[in-house]
N, C-alpha and C positions, 0 to 999 in steps of 0.2 A: 613371564606374565601370560603364558598360554591359558592357564586356568582362569585368569581374570577375563580374558577375551571370551572364553567359553561361558563364563557366568553371565556376561552381558549380551550374549547372542540373541535372546528372546526379544530384545529391544529392536534389533535390526530386522527381524523377520516380519515386522509390521509394515515394511515398505510396500507401497502399492505399485503395481506395474503401470507403465505408461498407458494412456488411453489408446485403444486400437484405432486404426485408420477409419473403419466404418463409422465409429462414433464421432470422430472429428468431422467426417463428411455429413453426418446427420446434423451436427451443431451448425455447420456452415449452411446447410440446406434450409434449416428452419429460419435462419436470419435472412437468407435470400428470398424465401417465400414470403416473409413479412413485408419486405420492401416491395415485392411484386403486388401483393394484396393492397398495400398502401397506395401505390401508384394507380392501380385499377379503381379503388374506391374514390379517390379524388376525381378521376376522370368520369366515372359513371354517375356519381352523385353531385358533380359540379360544385365541389366544396371551394369556397372562396380562399384564395392564397393567403389572405390575412390571418385566417383561422387555422388552416392546415395546408401548407404548401406541399406540392408533390416532391418525391425524391429527385426527379429531373430538375425541378425549379431550384432545389437546394444545391444541386451540383452546378447549375448555371451561375449561381451566386459566387462561385469560386473565381469566375472571370472578372469580378469587380476589383480592379486594382486598388481602389481607395481603402479596402479593408486590409491590405498587406497580409494575406492569409499565412504565408510561409513564416515570415518573421515573427508574427504574433504567436503562432503555434510553437515556434522554437522557444520563445520566452516563457510561455506557460509550461512547456515540457521541462525546462530548466528549473523552474520553481517547484514543480511536482517532484522531480527526481532529487533535487537538492534537499528538500524537506524530508523526503522519504529516507534517503541515505543517512542524513544527520540523525534522524530519530532511530534508525537501525543501530548505528554505532554507539550513540550515547545511551539509548535505552537498554541495550544488552550490557553495556559496560556498567551502568548503574545497578542493573539487576544482579550482576556478579558481586558488586560491592555490598549490596544489601544482603545477599546470601551469605557472604563470608564474614560479615560484621553484624552481630545482633544489636550491639549498642547503636550503630549507625542506623539500623532499621528502626529501632525504637524511637530515635530522635528525629530522623528526617523523613521516613516513609509516610507518616501521617500528613506531613506538610505537602508532599507530592500529591496525595489524595485530595487534599483541600484545594490546591492549585488547579487540579484537573477539573474541579467542579465549576470553575469560572467559565462562563460561556465564551467560546473563542470568538464569536461574532462581536461580543462586547469588548474583548481584549484587542481586537484588530485595530480599532481607531487609535488606541494608546500606542501600539507598536509603530504605527505609521507616524504619529506625532513625534515619537522619540527618534526614529530612524529615517524619517521622510519616506515618501512612497518610492517604490522601486522593486527590483528583483529580490534583493536581500530581505527586505521587510516581508515580502510575500513568502519567501522560503521559511522565514521564522514563524509566520502564521501557520503554514503547513506543518512545520516541525512541532509546534505546540499541540496540534490536533493528533499527530501520529505517535508521539513518544510514549504516552501512557499505556496503550494496548501492547506495545512491544515490551515495555518494562514489566507490566503486570503478568503477561503470559510467560515471559522468560523466567521470572521469579517463581511462578507457580510450577513451571516445568522442573526447575532445579530442586524444588521441595517435594515433588511427587515421586522421587525415586524410592524404591522399596527399601526400608531400613534393613531388612534381613539380607538383601543383596549387598548393601554397603558393609555390613558386619562380615559377610563372607569374604569380601575383597580385603578388608583389614586383617582378617585371620590369615590371608595368604601373603601377608607382609607387603601389601601395596601401599605406596606412599600417597600423600595428599594429591600430588599432581596426577599420578596414575589413576587414582580414584576419580578425579574430575574428568580426565580425558577418556577413560575407558567406560565409565558408568554414568556419571552425572550429565555430561554434555550430550552423549548419544541419546540418553533417556529424555532429555529436555527438548530435543530437536522438533518433535511434533508441536509442542507448545510454542516454541520460538517462531516457527513458520506460520502458525495460526495467527500470532500477533502481527507478523509482517504482512500477511494477506489483508488483515483489517486495516493496517497502516497504509497499504497501497490505495485503498478506497478513500480513506480520510485525507490523504495527501492531495488528491484531486479537489476535494471540497475546500481544503485550506487555501490552496493557491487561488481558487476562484473567489473565495471570500475576500482575500486581499485585493484582487484586481477589481472587484465590484466596489470596494470601499474607496480606493484611490489608486489609480494607475494610469499610465499613459501608453502602456504596451500590454500585449497578451490577449488571449481569447475572451477574457472577461471584459476588458476594455473594448474589444471589437463588438461584443454583444451589446454593450451600452450604446455604442455608435449606431448599430443596426436598429436598436429600439427607438432611438431618436428619429430615425428615418422610416420607422414602421416597416422595416424589412424583416418580416418573419422568416423568410427562407434563409437569410444569412444568419439569423439568430439560431435557427435549428441546425444549420450546417456547423456552426461553431460548437454546438452541443455534441454533434456527432464526432467531430475531430477530438474534442475533449474526452469523449468516451473511448475512442481508439487509444489515446495516450494512456488513460487509466487501465484499459485492458492490457496494453503492452507492459506496463509496470507489473501488473498482477501476473501475467504469463511468465515474465522474467523471474518473478519470485518462485513460481511453480517449477520452472526449469532448474533454478539453483537448488531448490529443495530436493528434487530427484537426483541431481548430480551429487549433492552432499550425502544423501542417504545411501546411494549406491557405493560411494567411496568408503563410507563408514562400514558397510557390509563387506566390501572387498578387503578392508584392513583387518577383518576378523573380529569386528566389534559386535 
């Protein structure tokens, strides 16, 4: 199968090298500069904490034990990661089924498109009524927001492979499994990871939607508590923690993407 590997090598050459350290330092520096300017603006212009608390005031809100910051953050992280992983496995699996079966695609794919048109905020109360509020219900809401980008991008990636390249592999007596592993899967990786990156963002929104609707734990629940107490600093601190969780999931996806593409290249694909 050396010829097959050589035929698919252009796909692997599109891998991007990791970001150089100076660029990472620039990214961190810009974020730190924003925090410094924010703190200075609040102090110089005497902005009322109700409208815009300073970063220092937000950090001080972490000392308020009644918000149970750690446990609520863990619950929200579980909901985000759970919905994201479920959408990854099921979305890619469904995309493979739709790609391999035209009859299934004709019968079921339009239904998935229709279901995706349902506003997830409107679907949330129904999920909570059926399953009662809790972590699993919020995972399901996050999953419902994530799955379609993963499904659609994976399916598109599988269909975007050059027909001439597939014909070449078939002429070299490659079987269906070799065709998939050597050509179709590597060629679809950029599309798959594009869908996963979008899903990482939507998973955060899905988990918070569920917690806003009905929950007794999580950062969304904490924000509702802080709103009732007019504690703007705690609300914004919850948003910051939520952002860090989302960035963590996104960066994990980027790391996995680079690891997979490097291994694809090293395997001679």
